ZALOPA-129073 format. One line per 3 residues: number of its first residue (from 1); for each residue x, y, z of C-alpha. Coordinates in Angstrom, 1 decimal, decimal comma. Last residue first. Example, Ala and Ser with C-alpha at 12.3 -4.5 7.8 and 13.67 -1.06 7.14 Angstrom:
2
2) 13,7:-1,1:7,1 ~ 12,3:-4,5:7,8
This chain:
573
573) 43,1:102,5:134,8 ~ 43,3:98,7:134,4 ~ 45,3:96,7:136,9
570) 46,7:93,1:137,0 ~ 47,9:91,1:139,9 ~ 50,1:88,0:140,2
567) 50,6:84,3:139,9 ~ 53,1:81,8:138,3 ~ 53,4:78,0:138,5
564) 55,8:75,4:137,5 ~ 55,9:71,5:137,4 ~ 59,0:70,7:135,3
561) 60,7:73,4:133,3 ~ 62,0:72,7:129,8 ~ 65,3:71,0:129,2
558) 68,0:71,8:126,6 ~ 69,6:68,8:124,9 ~ 67,9:69,4:121,6
555) 65,6:72,4:121,8 ~ 62,0:72,3:123,0 ~ 62,6:69,5:125,4
552) 60,5:67,3:127,7 ~ 60,7:66,0:131,3 ~ 57,1:65,6:132,5
549) 55,8:67,1:135,8 ~ 52,2:66,0:135,1 ~ 51,0:69,5:135,9
546) 53,4:70,8:133,3 ~ 52,0:74,4:133,7 ~ 50,2:76,2:136,4
543) 48,6:79,6:136,0 ~ 47,4:82,3:138,4 ~ 45,6:85,6:138,1
540) 44,3:88,4:140,4 ~ 42,3:91,2:139,0 ~ 41,8:94,9:139,6
537) 39,9:97,2:137,2 ~ 36,7:97,1:139,3 ~ 37,5:95,0:142,3
534) 38,5:91,3:142,7 ~ 38,2:90,3:139,0 ~ 39,4:86,7:139,0
531) 41,8:85,0:136,6 ~ 42,4:81,3:136,1 ~ 45,0:79,0:134,5
528) 45,5:75,3:133,9 ~ 48,2:73,3:132,2 ~ 48,9:69,8:130,9
525) 52,1:69,9:128,9 ~ 53,5:66,8:127,1 ~ 56,3:67,7:124,7
522) 57,9:64,6:123,4 ~ 61,5:63,8:124,4 ~ 63,9:64,5:121,5
519) 65,2:61,3:119,9 ~ 68,9:61,3:119,1 ~ 71,7:60,1:116,7
516) 72,1:56,3:116,1 ~ 68,5:56,1:115,0 ~ 66,7:59,4:114,2
513) 63,4:59,5:116,1 ~ 61,0:62,0:114,8 ~ 59,3:64,3:117,2
510) 56,2:64,1:119,5 ~ 54,1:67,1:120,3 ~ 51,4:67,2:123,0
507) 49,5:70,1:124,4 ~ 46,8:69,9:127,1 ~ 44,5:72,7:128,2
504) 42,3:74,1:131,0 ~ 41,3:77,8:131,2 ~ 39,2:79,4:133,9
501) 37,7:83,0:133,8 ~ 35,9:84,5:136,8 ~ 34,4:88,0:137,4
498) 31,4:87,7:135,0 ~ 30,4:84,2:136,2 ~ 30,9:80,7:134,8
495) 33,5:81,7:132,1 ~ 35,0:78,4:131,2 ~ 37,6:77,8:128,5
492) 38,5:74,2:127,6 ~ 41,5:73,3:125,5 ~ 42,9:70,4:123,5
489) 46,1:70,3:121,5 ~ 47,7:67,5:119,4 ~ 50,7:67,5:117,2
486) 52,2:64,3:115,6 ~ 55,5:64,1:113,7 ~ 57,1:67,4:114,8
483) 60,5:68,2:113,4 ~ 63,3:68,4:116,1 ~ 65,2:65,2:114,9
480) 64,6:66,1:111,2 ~ 68,1:67,6:110,7 ~ 69,6:64,2:111,6
477) 68,1:62,8:108,4 ~ 70,9:64,4:106,4 ~ 70,9:64,7:102,6
474) 67,4:64,7:101,1 ~ 65,3:65,1:104,3 ~ 61,8:63,7:104,5
471) 59,0:64,7:107,0 ~ 55,7:63,0:107,5 ~ 53,3:65,3:109,5
468) 50,2:64,4:111,4 ~ 48,0:67,3:112,8 ~ 45,4:67,1:115,6
465) 43,2:69,9:116,9 ~ 40,7:70,3:119,8 ~ 38,5:73,2:121,0
462) 36,0:73,8:123,7 ~ 34,5:77,2:124,8 ~ 32,0:77,8:127,5
459) 30,3:80,8:129,0 ~ 30,6:83,6:126,5 ~ 27,8:82,3:124,2
456) 28,4:78,6:123,9 ~ 31,5:78,0:121,8 ~ 32,4:74,8:120,0
453) 35,6:74,0:118,1 ~ 36,9:71,3:115,8 ~ 40,2:70,6:114,2
450) 41,6:68,3:111,5 ~ 44,8:67,1:110,1 ~ 47,0:65,8:107,3
447) 50,6:66,7:106,4 ~ 53,2:65,8:103,9 ~ 56,5:67,6:104,4
444) 59,5:67,7:102,1 ~ 63,0:68,9:103,0 ~ 66,1:70,4:101,3
441) 68,9:70,8:103,8 ~ 70,2:73,4:106,3 ~ 72,1:73,5:109,6
438) 72,6:75,9:112,5 ~ 75,1:74,6:115,1 ~ 74,3:73,4:118,6
435) 77,3:73,1:120,9 ~ 79,4:70,8:123,1 ~ 82,8:71,6:124,5
432) 86,1:69,7:124,4 ~ 86,3:69,7:120,6 ~ 89,1:67,3:119,5
429) 88,8:64,8:122,4 ~ 85,0:65,0:122,3 ~ 82,1:67,2:123,5
426) 78,8:66,7:121,7 ~ 77,7:68,3:118,4 ~ 74,0:69,0:118,1
423) 72,6:69,8:114,6 ~ 70,3:72,7:113,6 ~ 67,4:73,7:111,4
420) 66,9:75,9:108,4 ~ 65,2:74,5:105,3 ~ 67,5:75,2:102,4
417) 64,8:74,5:99,8 ~ 61,4:73,6:101,3 ~ 58,7:71,5:99,7
414) 55,3:71,3:101,4 ~ 52,3:69,0:100,8 ~ 48,7:69,2:102,0
411) 45,8:68,0:103,9 ~ 42,8:69,6:105,6 ~ 39,7:69,0:107,8
408) 38,0:71,9:109,5 ~ 35,2:72,1:112,1 ~ 32,8:74,7:113,4
405) 30,2:74,9:116,2 ~ 29,0:78,2:117,7 ~ 25,8:78,3:115,6
402) 25,4:75,0:113,9 ~ 26,6:73,6:110,6 ~ 29,8:75,7:110,6
399) 31,9:74,2:107,9 ~ 35,5:74,0:106,6 ~ 36,8:71,7:103,9
396) 40,4:71,4:102,9 ~ 43,1:71,4:100,2 ~ 46,7:72,3:100,7
393) 49,8:73,2:98,6 ~ 53,0:74,7:100,1 ~ 55,4:75,2:97,2
390) 59,0:76,2:96,6 ~ 59,3:77,5:100,1 ~ 62,7:79,1:100,0
387) 64,9:79,2:103,1 ~ 67,5:82,0:102,9 ~ 71,1:80,7:103,0
384) 72,6:80,3:106,5 ~ 76,0:81,8:107,3 ~ 78,6:79,4:108,8
381) 76,6:76,3:108,1 ~ 76,1:72,8:109,5 ~ 74,6:70,1:107,4
378) 77,4:68,1:106,0 ~ 75,6:68,0:102,6 ~ 75,4:71,8:102,6
375) 79,1:72,0:102,2 ~ 81,3:73,3:105,0 ~ 83,0:76,6:105,7
372) 83,4:76,1:109,4 ~ 84,1:78,8:112,0 ~ 80,8:78,1:113,7
369) 77,6:80,3:114,0 ~ 76,0:78,8:117,1 ~ 72,4:77,9:117,9
366) 71,3:78,4:121,5 ~ 68,6:80,8:120,4 ~ 67,1:78,1:118,2
363) 64,4:78,8:115,5 ~ 63,3:82,1:117,0 ~ 66,8:83,4:117,5
360) 67,9:82,5:113,9 ~ 64,8:84,2:112,5 ~ 65,8:87,5:114,3
357) 69,3:87,1:112,9 ~ 68,1:87,0:109,3 ~ 67,0:83,8:107,6
354) 64,5:85,5:105,1 ~ 61,8:83,1:104,1 ~ 61,5:83,4:100,3
351) 58,3:82,4:98,6 ~ 55,5:79,8:98,4 ~ 51,8:79,4:97,9
348) 49,3:76,8:96,6 ~ 45,8:76,8:98,2 ~ 42,6:74,9:97,8
345) 39,3:75,6:99,5 ~ 35,8:74,1:100,0 ~ 33,7:76,2:102,4
342) 30,4:75,5:104,0 ~ 28,7:78,4:105,8 ~ 25,8:79,6:103,6
339) 25,0:76,4:101,8 ~ 28,0:77,0:99,4 ~ 31,3:78,9:99,5
336) 34,0:78,1:97,0 ~ 37,6:79,1:97,8 ~ 40,6:79,4:95,5
333) 44,0:80,6:96,6 ~ 47,1:81,0:94,4 ~ 50,5:82,5:95,1
330) 52,9:80,3:93,1 ~ 56,7:80,2:93,3 ~ 59,5:81,8:91,3
327) 63,3:82,0:92,1 ~ 66,2:84,0:90,8 ~ 69,6:85,0:92,3
324) 70,4:82,0:94,5 ~ 72,1:83,2:97,7 ~ 74,3:86,2:98,1
321) 75,3:89,4:96,3 ~ 71,9:90,2:94,7 ~ 68,8:88,1:95,3
318) 65,5:88,1:93,3 ~ 62,2:86,5:94,2 ~ 59,1:86,4:92,0
315) 56,0:85,3:94,0 ~ 53,1:84,7:91,7 ~ 49,4:85,5:91,5
312) 45,8:84,3:91,5 ~ 43,5:85,0:94,5 ~ 40,0:83,8:94,0
309) 37,1:84,0:96,4 ~ 33,9:82,5:94,9 ~ 30,3:82,2:95,9
306) 29,0:85,7:96,9 ~ 31,7:87,5:95,0 ~ 35,4:88,4:95,4
303) 37,8:88,0:92,5 ~ 41,5:88,9:93,0 ~ 44,5:89,2:90,6
300) 48,1:89,1:91,8 ~ 51,5:90,6:91,3 ~ 54,1:89,9:93,9
297) 57,7:91,1:93,3 ~ 60,2:90,4:96,0 ~ 63,7:91,9:96,0
294) 66,6:90,7:98,2 ~ 69,8:92,6:98,7 ~ 73,3:91,6:100,0
291) 76,1:92,6:102,3 ~ 78,6:89,9:103,0 ~ 79,0:87,8:106,1
288) 81,8:85,2:106,8 ~ 84,7:86,7:104,9 ~ 87,9:84,7:105,0
285) 90,8:87,0:105,7 ~ 93,2:84,3:106,9 ~ 94,0:85,2:110,5
282) 91,4:87,9:111,0 ~ 88,5:85,7:110,0 ~ 85,9:88,3:108,7
279) 82,5:89,5:109,7 ~ 83,4:90,4:113,3 ~ 81,6:93,7:113,5
276) 79,5:95,0:110,6 ~ 76,8:93,6:108,3 ~ 74,2:95,2:105,9
273) 71,1:93,6:104,6 ~ 69,0:95,6:102,1 ~ 65,5:94,2:101,9
270) 63,1:95,1:99,1 ~ 59,4:94,4:99,0 ~ 57,0:95,1:96,1
267) 53,3:94,5:95,6 ~ 51,3:94,8:92,4 ~ 47,6:94,5:92,8
264) 44,7:93,8:90,4 ~ 41,0:94,0:91,5 ~ 37,7:92,4:90,9
261) 34,3:92,4:92,7 ~ 33,1:96,1:92,6 ~ 34,4:97,0:89,1
258) 38,0:96,4:88,2 ~ 39,8:98,1:91,1 ~ 43,5:99,0:90,9
255) 45,8:98,2:93,8 ~ 49,3:99,5:94,4 ~ 51,7:98,0:96,9
252) 54,7:99,0:99,0 ~ 57,5:97,8:101,1 ~ 61,0:99,0:102,0
249) 63,2:97,1:104,5 ~ 66,6:98,5:105,4 ~ 68,2:95,7:107,5
246) 71,1:96,1:109,8 ~ 73,0:93,1:111,3 ~ 75,7:93,5:113,9
243) 78,2:90,6:114,6 ~ 79,9:90,0:117,9 ~ 83,1:88,0:117,9
240) 84,9:90,1:120,5 ~ 87,0:87,4:122,1 ~ 88,9:84,7:120,3
237) 88,0:81,2:121,5 ~ 87,5:79,3:118,1 ~ 86,9:81,8:115,3
234) 83,2:82,0:114,6 ~ 81,8:80,5:117,8 ~ 79,6:83,6:118,1
231) 79,0:86,0:121,0 ~ 77,1:89,4:121,2 ~ 74,6:88,8:118,4
228) 73,4:92,2:117,3 ~ 70,2:93,4:115,6 ~ 69,1:96,5:113,8
225) 65,9:97,0:111,7 ~ 65,2:100,2:109,8 ~ 61,7:100,0:108,2
222) 60,0:101,8:105,3 ~ 56,4:101,8:104,4 ~ 54,0:102,3:101,5
219) 50,3:101,5:100,8 ~ 48,3:102,3:97,7 ~ 44,7:102,5:96,4
216) 43,2:103,2:93,0 ~ 39,5:102,9:92,2 ~ 38,7:104,3:95,7
213) 36,0:102,4:97,5 ~ 38,4:101,1:100,2 ~ 39,4:104,5:101,4
210) 42,0:103,5:104,0 ~ 45,3:104,1:102,2 ~ 48,2:103,3:104,5
207) 51,3:105,4:105,1 ~ 54,3:104,0:106,9 ~ 57,2:104,6:109,2
204) 59,0:102,0:111,2 ~ 62,1:102,0:113,4 ~ 63,9:99,0:114,8
201) 65,9:97,8:117,7 ~ 67,5:94,5:118,7 ~ 70,1:93,2:121,3
198) 70,8:89,5:121,6 ~ 73,0:88,4:124,6 ~ 74,6:85,0:125,1
195) 76,2:83,0:127,9 ~ 78,8:80,4:128,7 ~ 79,9:79,8:125,1
192) 81,3:76,5:123,8 ~ 79,0:74,5:126,0 ~ 80,3:72,3:128,8
189) 77,4:73,3:131,1 ~ 74,1:74,5:129,5 ~ 74,1:77,9:127,9
186) 73,1:81,2:129,5 ~ 70,5:83,8:128,8 ~ 69,9:87,5:128,1
183) 67,5:88,7:125,4 ~ 67,0:92,5:124,7 ~ 64,4:94,2:122,5
180) 63,7:97,7:121,4 ~ 60,8:99,0:119,2 ~ 60,0:102,2:117,4
177) 56,8:103,2:115,6 ~ 55,4:105,8:113,1 ~ 52,0:105,3:111,4
174) 50,3:107,7:109,1 ~ 46,8:106,7:108,1 ~ 45,3:108,0:104,8
171) 41,9:108,9:103,4 ~ 40,8:111,7:105,7 ~ 43,9:111,7:107,7
168) 44,4:109,5:110,8 ~ 47,6:109,9:112,8 ~ 49,2:106,9:114,5
165) 52,1:106,7:117,0 ~ 53,6:103,5:118,4 ~ 56,3:103,2:121,1
162) 57,6:99,7:122,1 ~ 59,8:98,2:124,8 ~ 60,7:94,5:125,1
159) 62,8:92,7:127,7 ~ 63,5:88,9:127,6 ~ 65,2:87,0:130,4
156) 66,6:83,4:130,4 ~ 68,3:81,7:133,3 ~ 69,5:78,2:133,9
153) 71,3:76,7:136,9 ~ 71,9:73,3:135,4 ~ 71,5:70,1:137,3
150) 72,8:66,6:136,3 ~ 70,2:63,9:136,8 ~ 72,2:61,1:135,2
147) 72,5:62,8:131,9 ~ 70,7:62,6:128,5 ~ 68,4:65,5:129,5
144) 69,6:68,2:131,9 ~ 67,6:68,8:135,1 ~ 66,7:72,4:135,6
141) 67,8:74,8:138,3 ~ 66,2:78,3:138,4 ~ 66,0:81,7:136,8
138) 63,1:82,5:134,5 ~ 61,9:85,1:132,0 ~ 59,4:87,9:131,2
135) 59,6:91,6:130,6 ~ 57,2:93,9:128,8 ~ 56,9:97,6:128,2
132) 54,4:99,4:126,0 ~ 53,7:103,0:125,0 ~ 50,8:103,9:122,6
129) 50,3:107,3:121,0 ~ 47,0:108,1:119,3 ~ 46,1:111,1:117,0
126) 42,9:111,6:115,0 ~ 40,4:112,4:117,8 ~ 43,2:114,0:119,8
123) 46,2:112,9:121,9 ~ 44,4:109,8:123,0 ~ 47,4:108,3:124,9
120) 47,3:104,5:125,2 ~ 49,2:103,0:128,1 ~ 50,7:99,5:128,5
117) 52,7:97,8:131,2 ~ 53,6:94,1:131,3 ~ 55,7:92,1:133,8
114) 55,8:88,3:134,1 ~ 58,7:86,5:135,9 ~ 59,3:82,9:136,6
111) 62,1:82,6:139,1 ~ 62,0:78,8:139,3 ~ 58,7:79,2:141,2
108) 56,4:82,1:140,4 ~ 56,1:85,8:139,9 ~ 53,5:88,1:138,4
105) 52,9:91,7:137,3 ~ 50,3:93,3:135,0 ~ 49,6:96,9:134,2
102) 47,0:98,3:131,8 ~ 46,1:101,9:130,9 ~ 43,7:103,4:128,4
99) 40,5:102,4:130,1 ~ 37,8:101,7:127,5 ~ 35,9:104,7:126,1
96) 35,1:103,6:122,6 ~ 32,3:101,0:122,3 ~ 33,3:97,4:122,2
93) 34,2:94,9:119,4 ~ 35,2:91,6:121,0 ~ 38,8:90,4:121,1
90) 41,1:88,4:118,9 ~ 44,6:88,1:120,3 ~ 47,5:87,5:118,0
87) 50,0:84,9:119,2 ~ 53,0:86,2:121,0 ~ 56,4:86,1:119,2
84) 59,0:84,8:121,5 ~ 59,3:83,3:125,0 ~ 62,5:81,7:126,0
81) 61,1:80,5:128,3 ~ 58,8:77,7:129,3 ~ 55,3:79,2:130,0
78) 53,3:77,4:127,4 ~ 50,4:78,0:125,1 ~ 50,0:76,0:121,8
75) 48,6:77,8:118,8 ~ 45,2:79,5:118,4 ~ 43,7:79,4:114,9
72) 40,2:80,9:115,3 ~ 37,6:80,5:112,6 ~ 34,9:82,8:113,8
69) 31,5:82,4:112,2 ~ 29,2:85,4:111,8 ~ 27,7:84,6:108,4
66) 29,0:84,3:104,8 ~ 32,2:82,7:105,9 ~ 35,7:82,5:104,5
63) 39,0:81,2:105,9 ~ 42,1:80,3:104,0 ~ 44,4:77,6:105,5
60) 47,8:78,7:106,9 ~ 50,7:76,3:107,4 ~ 53,6:77,7:109,4
57) 56,9:75,8:109,0 ~ 57,5:73,6:112,0 ~ 59,5:74,1:115,1
54) 59,4:77,7:113,8 ~ 57,5:78,9:116,8 ~ 57,8:76,2:119,5
51) 59,9:78,3:121,9 ~ 57,3:80,9:120,9 ~ 55,6:81,0:124,2
48) 52,1:82,4:124,8 ~ 51,5:83,4:128,4 ~ 48,2:81,6:129,3
45) 46,3:83,7:131,8 ~ 44,8:85,8:129,0 ~ 43,7:89,2:130,3
42) 41,2:90,8:128,1 ~ 42,5:92,8:125,2 ~ 40,1:95,6:124,3
39) 39,4:96,0:120,7 ~ 38,5:99,4:119,2 ~ 37,3:99,4:115,6
36) 37,6:102,5:113,6 ~ 35,2:102,9:110,6 ~ 35,9:105,6:108,1
33) 32,6:106,8:106,6 ~ 32,0:109,3:103,7 ~ 33,1:106,9:100,9
30) 30,5:104,4:102,0 ~ 31,0:100,8:101,2 ~ 29,1:99,3:104,1
27) 31,2:97,0:106,3 ~ 32,2:93,4:106,0 ~ 34,9:92,3:108,5
24) 34,6:88,5:108,4 ~ 33,7:88,4:104,8 ~ 37,0:90,2:104,0
21) 39,2:87,2:104,7 ~ 39,7:86,0:101,2 ~ 40,1:89,6:100,2
18) 43,6:89,6:101,8 ~ 43,9:91,3:105,1 ~ 46,3:94,0:106,1
15) 46,3:95,0:109,8 ~ 47,1:98,5:110,9 ~ 47,8:98,3:114,7
12) 47,4:100,6:117,6 ~ 48,4:99,1:120,9 ~ 46,1:99,7:123,8
9) 45,6:96,0:124,5 ~ 44,8:95,8:120,8 ~ 43,7:99,0:119,0
6) 42,5:98,0:115,6 ~ 42,6:99,4:112,1 ~ 41,3:97,3:109,2
3) 43,0:97,0:105,8 ~ 41,6:95,3:102,8 ~ 44,2:94,4:100,1
């Protein structure tokens, strides 16, 4: 594993990269030099929204280049909350000395809020402390789908606070970090619960070996992750149904070099999941959540030369106390580089996808944990099994025939065991309130797609991508109602003068229609954003989403905002 160290928007990160990506960060192999790259995050007027994260399983194609070609993989921007994981930002390498502080504040219609503050303390040449605070959300009336124009006074606010400390030794980096998160939102009318609150916090400590020329290298870290769901539909209308989840996550890897071009690595990850709170049905003693442990062993061999990038390994997953006890999946990547910047690649990967409480929120924050101990055939679950990707195989071709221009065509197949999704249950005579319940089934996914991008210096950037997916469910086709069938994105970035940045984009996702059940309205978001540097370190920004005022959904039965805008100021100091 090759590790680079970045400071992004003032946040110090240690990023692990497989050798298949090393061509993009090549540096002289000198045991006397440790290279620190400082990346300044420019303002991006598109607030990235993860309401679409986990709408589909992530598919990653390998990237290799012999020259300076950037293969960016930016996903769809949107302002509709709930927002989630933000896409990684790739900045330009600059000289040290950038301003350590950044503050941004904006407000818009429907109560759209955008607040971000970040400060990087350079305690010494080897010590850095980063402090970050972020809050976003909305509060306004939305028109509910599947109704005659019924209005819903919706609100959704997310708060995040982070502290990150890094000390650099001669050959090691010590990193200690703490994070806090809070999500507050309400459900649509006639739902089982009226509102929900998710509280999370975690602590991280790790050491990372940074001498890439050493014959033996290692990395190790430990994490304590805590999360609480305040309300659950786990025993009809009884109060106090909150459940707390604590995960002790330990990770480590050891790499031994076999010459300059080959290496062997053994990686290990252990997750201990502990539960407290309302984990049992008081009336009959049924236990909803039991403590359990997962163990991942990932041995692999790597070859890295001028023409070939090979990564050959396996994912061996063990579970104790819950879920299937033993699973094996491939971990193989092969890339052949020819004619300087033309890449043929093939990939076959898999592995366990832990369905912890954080994963549940990202898939569907409105999803309930019901008091039902049903079979998987019926779909809905009380406590989800972990999803297992048995295989995700893809082949593709990437090329950069001209400076600034690149394209990628790809196709693949994916097989998921216990793929996590959700079902919608409407109000009836027996159940007077409606709700969304998490559900699972084995699914298959055949996908084909292509993307193209062109960048002219720092003045103009154009990109487009389309992916077609054919989903299949073994037991219940209703679980496919939120799966994307066709995805298209198009964006233009214009930087006509040094003080002005303009972004124009369009995102479209249509989902599978399930007869006699539902069809989710396709996402159709035309958006534009701009930022202007008024004074040194002071900028104004504005963004407008859903210019066509379309009525679409990210979650079944829950509307997204119509025409909406947000504007504000940002400061660097």
